[in-house]
C-alpha positions, 0 to 999 in steps of 0.5 A: 500500499505504501508503494502505491501511495508513493507512486500516486504522489510521484504521479501528481508531483510530475504532472506537467503544470507550474513553472518546473514542469513548463521548464522541463517541457521547454528543455525537451522541445528546445534541446531534445529528448536526452536533455528533457530526461536529464531535467526531469530526473533532476525534478524527481530526485528533488521530489524524492529527497523532499518526500524523505524529509516530509515522511520522517518529519511529517508532524513538524516538516511545515514548522521547519519550512515556514521558519526559513520561508522568507529567505527561500522565497527571496532566493526563489524570486531572484532566480526566477527573474534571472532565468526568465529574463534570459528566456525572454531575450534569447533565441532558440535553435533546435539543437542536435539530440546527440550526446553533448557531454556535461550538458546533461549534468548541468541540466540535471543539477539546474533542474534539481536546484530549481526544484529544491528551492521551490517551497510550493512543491513541498507544501503540495507534497505535504498536503498529498501525504495528508490526503493519502494518510501517509503517516507510517510504512516503509520509507524505501518503498515510499520513495521508490514509488515516487521515482516510479510514478515520477519517471513514468509520468515524465517518460510519457510527456517527453516522448509526446513532446519529442515527436511533436518537436519534429513538427515545429521550427526554431521560430515556434520553439523560440516563441515557446521559450519566451512564453516560458520566460514570461511565465517564470517572471509572473511566478516571480512577481506573484511570489513577490506580492505574496511575500509583501502581503504576508509581511504586512499582516505580521 
């Protein structure tokens, strides 16, 4: 049962919505299938890490997160603004999907860092655990389930995107990249407004 709950959690966390999902989809479309998998694995790794912490500290995780919430959100805002600005100003040329050495590792760690500082996904994960009543069981099975669910979901998404990629040109993918950048900036501003409102209410 705990394995199934982990799989359900992994599937929900890996649905291609929100800034992280958009980032991974854009990577797949602009750079190729391998880069998409590298980025997806970075996101899944972060989900597994936070899944472990949330499972171990299920009763106190929210308290620890809220303690450093302001600092984490400021870092998130800055990172999203920089990444969004670069995407909005850049021009994408569809790249060769062959082996490009360290670029796969760079994509993996960039996605991992983006996901690890995204406090929203952590709170979503805690909400999923509460909904599924994940309070006990084997942590190894839970994390394995998160990996299976996440990897399966992203494999299907990347497969579909990779086939769609062959039917679009550089102009289309550049527009997608710029739209992605605008979404990152929008999330940064939304987070900034949220922080200001919360500080005013304190």
